[in-house]
C-alpha positions as CSV (number, residue, x, y, z in Angstrom):
1,M,0.0,0.0,0.1
2,R,2.9,2.4,0.9
3,N,4.5,1.8,-2.5
4,L,1.3,2.5,-4.2
5,L,0.9,5.8,-2.4
6,L,4.6,6.8,-3.2
7,G,4.0,5.8,-6.8
8,T,1.0,7.9,-7.1
9,A,2.6,10.9,-5.5
10,M,5.5,10.6,-8.0
11,V,3.1,10.5,-10.9
12,V,1.2,13.5,-9.6
13,L,4.5,15.5,-9.2
14,L,5.9,14.4,-12.6
15,A,2.7,15.6,-14.3
16,S,3.1,19.2,-12.7
17,P,4.8,21.5,-14.9
18,A,8.5,22.3,-14.0
19,S,7.8,25.9,-14.4
20,L,5.7,25.8,-11.1
21,W,9.0,24.9,-9.3
22,A,11.2,27.6,-10.9
23,H,12.0,30.4,-8.6
24,D,15.7,31.4,-8.2
25,G,17.1,31.1,-4.6
26,H,14.1,29.1,-3.3
27,D,14.0,25.4,-2.5
28,Q,12.8,23.4,-5.5
29,T,12.0,19.9,-6.3
30,V,12.7,18.2,-9.5
31,M,11.6,14.6,-10.4
32,G,12.8,12.6,-13.4
33,T,15.3,10.1,-14.8
34,V,19.1,10.6,-14.4
35,S,20.3,11.1,-18.1
36,S,23.9,11.6,-17.3
37,T,26.3,12.0,-14.3
38,D,29.5,14.0,-14.1
39,G,31.3,13.6,-10.8
40,K,28.9,15.0,-8.2
41,N,26.5,16.4,-10.8
42,L,23.5,14.7,-12.3
43,M,21.5,15.8,-15.3
44,V,17.7,14.9,-14.7
45,K,15.2,14.6,-17.5
46,T,11.7,15.6,-16.3
47,A,8.5,14.2,-17.7
48,D,8.1,17.3,-19.9
49,G,11.5,16.6,-21.5
50,K,13.3,19.5,-19.7
51,T,16.9,18.7,-18.4
52,I,17.9,20.2,-15.1
53,M,21.4,19.9,-13.6
54,V,21.3,18.7,-9.9
55,M,24.6,19.4,-8.0
56,M,25.5,17.3,-5.0
57,D,28.2,17.7,-2.4
58,A,29.2,16.1,0.9
59,K,26.2,17.5,2.6
60,T,23.6,16.0,0.2
61,K,21.5,13.3,1.8
62,V,21.1,10.4,-0.7
63,T,18.6,7.7,0.0
64,Q,16.8,4.8,-1.5
65,G,13.8,4.0,0.7
66,K,15.2,4.1,4.4
67,A,18.8,3.2,3.2
68,K,21.5,5.8,2.9
69,L,23.5,5.7,-0.3
70,E,26.8,7.2,-1.3
71,L,26.7,10.0,-4.0
72,A,28.4,7.7,-6.6
73,A,25.5,5.1,-6.2
74,V,23.3,7.3,-8.2
75,K,23.4,6.0,-11.9
76,V,22.1,6.8,-15.4
77,G,18.6,5.6,-15.6
78,D,17.7,6.0,-12.0
79,R,14.4,7.7,-11.1
80,V,15.1,10.5,-8.6
81,V,13.5,13.2,-6.6
82,A,15.9,16.1,-5.8
83,S,15.3,19.0,-3.5
84,G,17.3,22.1,-2.7
85,P,17.9,25.8,-3.5
86,E,17.6,26.6,-7.2
87,E,19.9,29.1,-9.0
88,K,20.0,29.7,-12.8
89,E,18.0,26.5,-13.5
90,M,20.3,24.3,-11.4
91,I,19.5,22.7,-8.1
92,M,21.9,22.5,-5.3
93,A,20.5,19.2,-3.8
94,E,20.0,18.9,-0.1
95,T,18.3,15.7,-0.7
96,V,18.2,13.2,-3.5
97,K,15.8,10.3,-3.3
98,V,16.4,7.4,-5.6
99,G,13.3,5.3,-6.5
100,T,12.8,1.8,-5.8
101,V,11.1,-0.9,-7.9
102,T,9.3,-3.6,-6.1
103,V,9.6,-7.1,-7.2
104,A,5.9,-7.3,-7.8
105,A,6.1,-4.0,-10.1
106,A,9.1,-5.4,-12.0
107,K,7.3,-8.7,-12.7
108,A,3.8,-7.2,-13.4
109,P,2.8,-7.2,-17.1
110,A,2.5,-3.9,-18.9
111,K,-1.1,-2.6,-19.1
112,K,-2.7,-2.1,-22.4
């Protein structure tokens, strides 16, 4: 049930236009798929096709479920939710949450 609620929340946030989140200097949240990594920086492609740079540092809290991850554990193709202050269309992430795929979801047939 918890995974269903989390999945629903992610879909709702992904459906929201990224422009609603864009205010320089304020905390922002971006959701999407990691399209590339460069050291401590991620490029995240949102549902609307926009790509946003997410910068991480030693203070960035990276998690997957309840487990803490190292910065280097975030890979291309991972679904992420990153939050932190935005400056010039880049987010300095305070938190990065990496999505999880349940065994049931991975084995479920695609709906037509």
